[in-house]
C-alpha positions in Angstrom: -14.2 126.9 -141.9 -17.1 124.9 -140.6 -20.9 124.9 -140.8 -22.9 124.6 -137.6 -25.9 122.4 -138.4 -27.6 121.7 -135.1 -27.0 122.5 -131.4 -29.2 121.3 -128.6 -30.2 124.3 -126.5 -29.4 123.7 -122.8 -32.2 124.6 -120.4 -30.1 127.0 -118.5 -33.1 129.0 -117.2 -34.6 125.9 -115.6 -31.3 125.0 -113.9 -30.8 128.5 -112.5 -34.3 128.9 -111.3 -34.1 125.5 -109.6 -30.8 126.5 -107.9 -32.2 129.8 -106.6 -35.5 128.1 -105.6 -37.5 131.1 -106.8 -41.2 131.2 -106.1 -43.7 133.3 -107.9 -45.4 135.9 -105.8 -47.8 138.3 -107.4 -46.6 141.9 -107.1 -43.2 140.9 -105.7 -40.8 143.3 -107.4 -37.7 141.6 -106.1 -38.9 138.3 -107.6 -39.6 140.0 -111.0 -36.2 141.7 -110.9 -34.5 138.3 -110.2 -36.5 136.6 -113.0 -35.6 139.2 -115.6 -31.9 139.0 -114.5 -31.9 135.2 -114.9 -33.5 135.5 -118.4 -30.8 138.0 -119.5 -28.0 135.9 -118.0 -29.3 132.7 -119.6 -29.6 134.4 -123.0 -26.0 135.7 -122.8 -24.7 132.2 -121.8 -26.6 130.7 -124.8 -24.9 133.0 -127.3 -21.5 132.3 -125.7 -22.2 128.6 -126.1 -23.4 129.2 -129.7 -20.3 131.1 -130.6 -17.9 128.5 -129.2 -19.8 125.8 -130.9 -19.4 127.5 -134.3 -15.7 127.1 -134.1 -15.2 123.9 -132.1 -18.3 121.8 -132.1 -19.4 121.0 -135.6 -21.2 118.3 -137.6 -20.3 119.2 -141.1 -17.3 120.7 -142.8 -17.6 123.6 -145.3 -16.9 122.0 -148.6 -15.6 125.2 -150.1 -12.5 125.2 -147.8 -9.5 124.2 -149.9 -6.6 124.3 -147.5 -4.6 126.5 -149.8 -4.1 130.3 -149.1 -4.1 131.1 -152.8 -7.3 129.4 -153.6 -10.7 130.4 -152.2 -13.0 127.8 -153.7 -13.1 124.8 -156.1 -16.1 123.5 -158.1 -16.9 120.6 -157.9 -16.1 120.6 -154.2 -13.7 118.1 -152.7 -15.4 114.7 -152.3 -18.6 115.9 -154.0 -20.6 113.0 -155.5 -23.1 112.5 -158.2 -21.6 115.0 -160.6 -22.6 115.1 -164.3 -20.3 113.4 -166.7 -18.9 116.7 -168.3 -18.7 119.1 -165.4 -17.1 122.5 -165.6 -14.1 122.6 -163.2 -13.6 126.0 -161.6 -10.9 127.3 -159.3 -11.5 130.7 -157.7 -8.5 132.8 -156.5 -8.2 134.4 -153.2 -8.4 138.3 -153.2 -5.7 138.4 -150.5 -2.8 137.2 -152.7 -1.3 138.2 -156.0 -1.3 135.2 -158.3 1.3 134.4 -161.0 -1.0 133.1 -163.7 1.9 132.1 -165.9 2.9 129.5 -163.2 -0.5 127.8 -163.6 -0.5 124.0 -164.2 -3.8 122.0 -164.2 -4.0 118.2 -164.3 -7.2 116.2 -164.6 -6.7 112.5 -164.0 -3.0 113.0 -164.3 -3.3 114.6 -167.8 -2.0 118.1 -168.3 -4.9 120.2 -169.5 -3.4 123.7 -168.8 -3.5 124.7 -172.5 -7.2 124.1 -172.5 -8.1 126.2 -169.5 -9.9 129.5 -169.5 -8.2 132.1 -167.3 -10.0 135.2 -166.0 -9.2 137.7 -163.3 -11.2 135.8 -160.7 -11.1 132.1 -161.7 -9.7 129.3 -163.8 -12.1 127.2 -165.8 -11.9 123.9 -167.6 -14.6 121.8 -169.3 -13.6 118.3 -170.5 -13.9 117.5 -174.2 -15.2 114.0 -173.5 -17.4 112.6 -170.8 -15.7 111.3 -167.7 -16.1 107.7 -166.9 -18.2 106.9 -163.9 -16.2 107.0 -160.7 -13.5 109.1 -159.0 -11.8 112.0 -160.9 -8.6 113.4 -159.5 -7.7 117.1 -160.1 -4.3 118.7 -159.3 -3.4 122.4 -159.5 0.0 124.0 -159.2 0.3 127.8 -158.9 2.7 130.4 -157.5 2.2 133.8 -156.0 4.1 137.0 -157.1 6.4 137.2 -154.1 10.1 137.1 -154.4 10.2 133.5 -153.2 7.6 132.5 -155.8 5.8 130.4 -153.1 4.3 127.3 -154.8 0.9 126.1 -153.8 -0.2 122.6 -154.8 -3.8 121.7 -154.4 -5.3 118.2 -155.0 -8.9 117.2 -154.7 -11.4 114.6 -156.1 -15.0 114.4 -157.1 -17.2 111.5 -158.2 -19.1 111.3 -161.5 -22.4 109.6 -161.1 -23.8 108.3 -157.8 -21.6 105.6 -156.2 -22.8 102.0 -156.9 -21.7 100.9 -153.4 -20.9 102.5 -150.1 -17.8 101.6 -148.0 -18.6 100.3 -144.5 -15.7 99.8 -142.1 -15.9 97.1 -139.5 -14.1 94.5 -137.4 -14.3 90.7 -137.2 -13.8 89.8 -133.5 -12.9 86.2 -132.8 -13.7 85.5 -129.1 -11.9 82.2 -128.7 -10.0 82.7 -125.5 -13.1 83.0 -123.4 -11.4 83.0 -119.9 -9.5 86.1 -120.9 -12.5 88.1 -122.1 -13.8 90.6 -119.5 -15.5 93.2 -121.7 -19.2 92.5 -122.2 -20.9 92.2 -125.6 -22.7 95.5 -124.9 -19.4 97.3 -124.1 -17.8 95.9 -127.3 -20.7 97.1 -129.5 -20.7 100.5 -127.7 -16.9 100.9 -128.1 -17.0 99.9 -131.7 -19.8 102.3 -132.6 -18.9 105.3 -130.4 -15.1 105.2 -129.9 -14.0 103.5 -133.1 -16.8 104.9 -135.3 -17.2 101.4 -136.9 -20.2 100.6 -139.0 -20.3 97.0 -138.0 -18.8 94.5 -135.5 -18.9 90.8 -136.1 -18.4 88.7 -132.9 -17.5 85.1 -133.5 -18.1 82.7 -130.7 -17.1 79.1 -130.1 -19.5 76.4 -131.1 -22.2 75.9 -128.5 -22.5 72.2 -129.3 -20.1 69.2 -129.0 -21.2 66.0 -130.6 -24.7 67.4 -130.7 -24.8 67.7 -126.9 -25.7 71.2 -125.6 -23.1 72.9 -123.5 -25.4 74.8 -121.2 -22.9 77.5 -120.2 -21.9 78.1 -123.9 -25.6 78.1 -125.0 -26.5 80.9 -122.5 -23.5 82.9 -123.8 -24.7 82.4 -127.4 -28.2 83.5 -126.6 -26.8 86.6 -124.8 -24.8 87.4 -127.9 -27.9 87.3 -130.1 -29.9 89.4 -127.6 -27.2 92.1 -127.4 -26.7 92.2 -131.1 -30.4 92.7 -131.8 -30.5 95.6 -129.3 -27.6 97.4 -131.0 -28.7 97.0 -134.7 -29.7 100.3 -136.2 -30.3 100.5 -139.9 -28.0 102.8 -141.8 -26.0 103.5 -138.6 -24.6 100.3 -137.0 -24.9 96.6 -137.5 -24.1 93.9 -135.0 -23.3 90.5 -136.6 -22.9 87.1 -135.0 -21.1 84.0 -136.2 -20.0 80.7 -134.6 -16.9 78.6 -134.9 -17.9 75.4 -136.5 -15.7 72.4 -135.6 -15.5 69.0 -137.1 -13.2 66.0 -136.6 -11.1 65.2 -139.7 -11.0 61.4 -140.1 -7.8 61.3 -142.2 -5.3 62.6 -139.5 -7.5 63.1 -136.5 -7.3 66.9 -136.7 -10.2 69.2 -136.1 -11.4 71.5 -138.8 -12.5 75.0 -137.7 -14.3 77.5 -139.9 -16.5 80.5 -139.0 -20.1 80.3 -140.3 -22.6 83.1 -140.9 -26.3 83.4 -141.6 -27.2 80.8 -139.1 -28.6 81.5 -135.6 -28.6 77.9 -134.5 -25.1 76.5 -134.1 -24.6 72.8 -135.0 -21.9 70.2 -135.5 -21.6 66.7 -137.1 -21.4 63.4 -135.3 -18.4 61.2 -136.0 -15.2 61.8 -138.0 -15.6 63.1 -141.6 -13.2 63.6 -144.4 -12.9 67.2 -145.6 -14.8 66.7 -148.9 -17.8 65.2 -147.0 -17.7 68.0 -144.5 -18.0 70.7 -147.2 -20.7 68.7 -149.0 -22.8 68.4 -145.8 -22.4 72.1 -145.1 -23.4 73.0 -148.7 -26.6 71.0 -148.3 -27.4 72.4 -144.9 -30.9 73.9 -144.5 -29.3 77.4 -144.0 -27.8 79.4 -146.7 -24.4 79.4 -145.0 -21.5 81.8 -145.5 -18.1 80.5 -144.5 -14.8 82.1 -143.4 -11.5 80.3 -143.4 -9.7 80.9 -140.0 -6.1 81.8 -140.0 -5.3 80.0 -136.8 -5.9 76.6 -138.5 -3.1 74.4 -139.6 -3.8 74.4 -143.3 -0.9 72.2 -144.2 -1.5 69.3 -141.8 -5.2 69.2 -142.8 -4.7 69.6 -146.5 -7.3 72.3 -145.6 -6.9 74.4 -148.8 -7.6 71.5 -151.1 -10.2 72.8 -153.5 -13.8 71.7 -153.0 -16.6 72.6 -155.6 -19.1 72.3 -152.7 -17.0 74.4 -150.3 -16.4 77.0 -152.9 -20.1 77.7 -153.1 -20.3 79.1 -149.5 -16.7 79.6 -148.4 -16.4 83.2 -149.5 -14.2 84.9 -146.8 -10.5 84.2 -145.9 -9.0 85.7 -142.7 -5.5 87.0 -143.4 -2.8 86.2 -140.9 -0.8 88.9 -139.1 2.9 88.8 -138.3 4.5 90.9 -135.6 7.5 93.0 -136.8 10.0 93.3 -133.9 11.8 96.1 -135.6 9.0 98.6 -135.8 6.7 97.0 -133.1 3.8 96.6 -135.5 1.8 93.8 -137.0 1.6 93.5 -140.8 -0.6 91.3 -143.0 0.8 88.0 -144.4 -0.7 87.0 -147.8 1.0 83.6 -148.2 -1.9 81.4 -147.2 -4.4 83.6 -149.0 -2.5 83.4 -152.3 -2.2 79.7 -151.8 -6.0 79.4 -151.5 -6.5 81.5 -154.7 -4.0 79.3 -156.5 -6.0 76.2 -155.4 -9.1 77.7 -157.1 -11.0 79.2 -154.1 -13.1 82.3 -154.7 -12.5 84.1 -151.4 -12.2 87.7 -150.3 -9.7 88.9 -147.6 -10.7 89.8 -144.1 -8.9 90.6 -140.9 -9.9 89.4 -137.4 -9.0 90.7 -133.9 -8.6 88.2 -131.1 -9.0 88.7 -127.3 -5.3 88.6 -126.5 -6.0 91.1 -123.8 -8.8 91.2 -121.2 -10.4 94.3 -122.9 -11.6 94.8 -126.4 -8.8 96.3 -128.5 -10.1 99.6 -129.8 -6.7 101.0 -130.9 -6.0 98.7 -133.8 -6.2 100.3 -137.2 -6.9 97.0 -139.0 -10.2 97.0 -140.8 -12.4 94.9 -143.0 -14.3 97.0 -145.4 -17.5 95.9 -147.0 -19.2 97.3 -150.2 -22.9 97.4 -150.2 -25.7 99.8 -151.1 -27.1 100.2 -147.6 -26.0 99.4 -144.1 -28.2 96.6 -142.8 -27.6 93.0 -141.7 -29.0 91.6 -144.9 -26.9 93.9 -147.1 -23.7 93.0 -145.3 -24.3 89.3 -145.5 -25.1 89.7 -149.3 -21.7 91.5 -149.6 -20.0 88.6 -147.8 -21.6 86.1 -150.0 -20.6 88.0 -153.2 -17.0 88.7 -151.9 -17.4 92.5 -152.0 -14.8 92.9 -149.2 -11.3 94.2 -148.8 -8.9 94.3 -145.9 -6.7 97.2 -144.8 -4.0 98.1 -142.2 -5.5 101.7 -142.3 -8.7 102.6 -140.6 -10.1 105.1 -143.0 -9.0 104.4 -146.6 -11.6 103.8 -149.3 -10.6 101.7 -152.3 -12.5 100.8 -155.4 -11.5 98.1 -157.9 -13.6 97.4 -161.1 -13.0 95.4 -164.2 -15.4 96.1 -167.1 -17.6 98.0 -164.6 -17.9 94.9 -162.3 -16.7 95.3 -158.7 -14.2 93.3 -156.7 -15.4 89.8 -155.9 -17.0 89.4 -159.3 -16.5 86.4 -161.6 -16.6 87.5 -165.2 -16.9 85.5 -168.4 -13.7 85.1 -170.4 -13.2 88.1 -172.8 -10.4 89.5 -174.9 -10.2 93.0 -173.3 -10.3 94.1 -169.7 -10.7 97.7 -168.5 -9.3 98.2 -165.0 -10.5 101.1 -162.9 -8.9 101.5 -159.5 -9.1 104.4 -157.1 -8.0 105.0 -153.5 -8.9 107.9 -151.2 -7.6 108.7 -147.7 -8.5 112.1 -146.3 -6.0 111.7 -143.4 -3.4 114.3 -144.2 -0.5 112.2 -143.1 -1.6 109.0 -144.9 -0.4 109.5 -148.4 -1.0 106.8 -151.0 2.4 105.8 -152.4 1.7 102.9 -154.7 -1.1 101.0 -156.5 -0.2 97.5 -157.7 -2.2 94.9 -159.7 -1.3 91.3 -159.3 -2.5 88.1 -161.0 -2.0 84.4 -160.8 1.2 83.2 -158.9 1.6 86.7 -157.5 2.7 88.1 -160.8 2.8 91.9 -161.0 0.7 93.2 -163.9 0.8 97.0 -163.3 2.3 99.3 -160.8 2.1 103.1 -160.4 3.7 105.4 -157.8 1.9 108.3 -156.1 2.4 110.8 -153.3 -1.1 112.0 -152.7 -4.3 111.4 -150.6 -6.1 110.6 -153.9 -4.9 108.1 -156.5 -6.4 106.5 -159.6 -5.3 103.9 -162.1 -7.2 103.3 -165.4 -5.9 101.0 -168.1 -6.9 98.3 -170.6 -5.4 94.8 -170.8 -5.7 92.8 -174.0 -5.3 89.1 -174.7 -6.5 87.8 -171.4 -5.8 84.2 -170.5 -8.5 81.9 -169.2 -8.9 81.1 -165.5 -7.2 84.3 -164.4 -7.7 86.4 -161.3 -6.6 89.9 -160.4 -6.3 91.7 -157.1 -5.0 95.1 -156.0 -2.6 96.1 -153.3 -2.6 99.8 -152.2 0.4 101.0 -150.2 0.4 104.1 -148.0 3.0 105.9 -145.9 4.5 103.7 -143.1 4.1 100.8 -145.6 0.4 100.3 -144.6 -1.3 97.9 -147.0 -4.8 97.5 -148.4 -5.7 94.2 -150.2 -8.8 93.9 -152.3 -10.9 90.9 -153.2 -9.9 89.5 -156.6 -11.9 89.6 -159.8 -11.9 86.3 -161.6 -12.0 85.8 -165.4 -13.3 82.3 -166.1 -15.3 80.6 -168.9 -19.0 80.3 -168.2 -20.0 76.9 -167.1 
């Protein structure tokens, strides 16, 4: 069931008149007859177009549709937001089926509340005794009809209490490092991302335009073209084009080259001479720009001692690109967390991201890997603020939404040491085939803190942890069908400095 919101009326009359090349002649009855006929035909064609559009071309889905033949409507509707903290939950039966009310089972946030429901001839009603905590609430109904088979209908949906603190914006980090292989233009990449992939942002990372402070003319033109194309595609609240450059610096200790991606700087730069890693981080920290850094997964972390902690680097290095490993058995890539966990163990405060590379001559629009950013609005400044504060998570699924809070603070936060932590985690995927199968919470040294199994498009975990150790971090892994993973940024518990 769909709701038609807006249809552009085609100027059929104009096209037909042009084709017949009619000319107005006063008193010409044949002309008047043709004109009236054209008006009638165009009107008929419009209504045919309108009727087809009602069923096939739509912009909004009717929120009362439940997907269950036994249930006609649910209140609050599936996915409805900004609900009061003690809403009445109502489920209306369908008049077309006989319902076995004795089979009724109602669960709210996985708690059986059947005994507290009010059952009438038209609907089931439940009002919570206590206020819901802010965030996602999951409801599940089980009910049978009165047929001989006692057909069971299971309906699950969710709604959100209070307005969401942050929106989830899906995007891709694209690292254009094999320049000779790239044939798709910047404009094409932005268009494909926005229109075909329905992304909210695309970050294109280009090679450094400078070498030893000498301008590479060819690269410099390319960089300016990237800025120009990005500006032309930026549309507030619809799509954001981001740009970054690959900063390179010779490492004096073993003659290796450090490579990191830098944001929030429109003038690429490099440093003269060989530097040790600590000096490099320090110089970047004191740079005139408020830089935001991303570790690159294609660097040799071990040879460079690249993950050695730096208090200066930790101030601006907030993103960490996860590596991908190809599985020969199922012919798919999967995320490898080894280097990322190593960075966390060294003390870095970084959020996970995923990058795509130009391994093929055309921009890969088929990958389901996404980096998801939490911010209030969709703008360049909002996205960069989210990068800086690590409100980012990475997923092998293109449309999952995951929230992770401790003591009401979002993923990426650094909290003062406290004795009690309240974890609130939720995951939603409206793709019918992508069931959430597990939510896991990990802490230092990849130790499992909590795990819960699911078989639903909506999942929620809410628990309290007492006696928390100092200098602890927690992150969440959500698993879906086909073993697709989503990894959140951690939340750190540390004594205030």
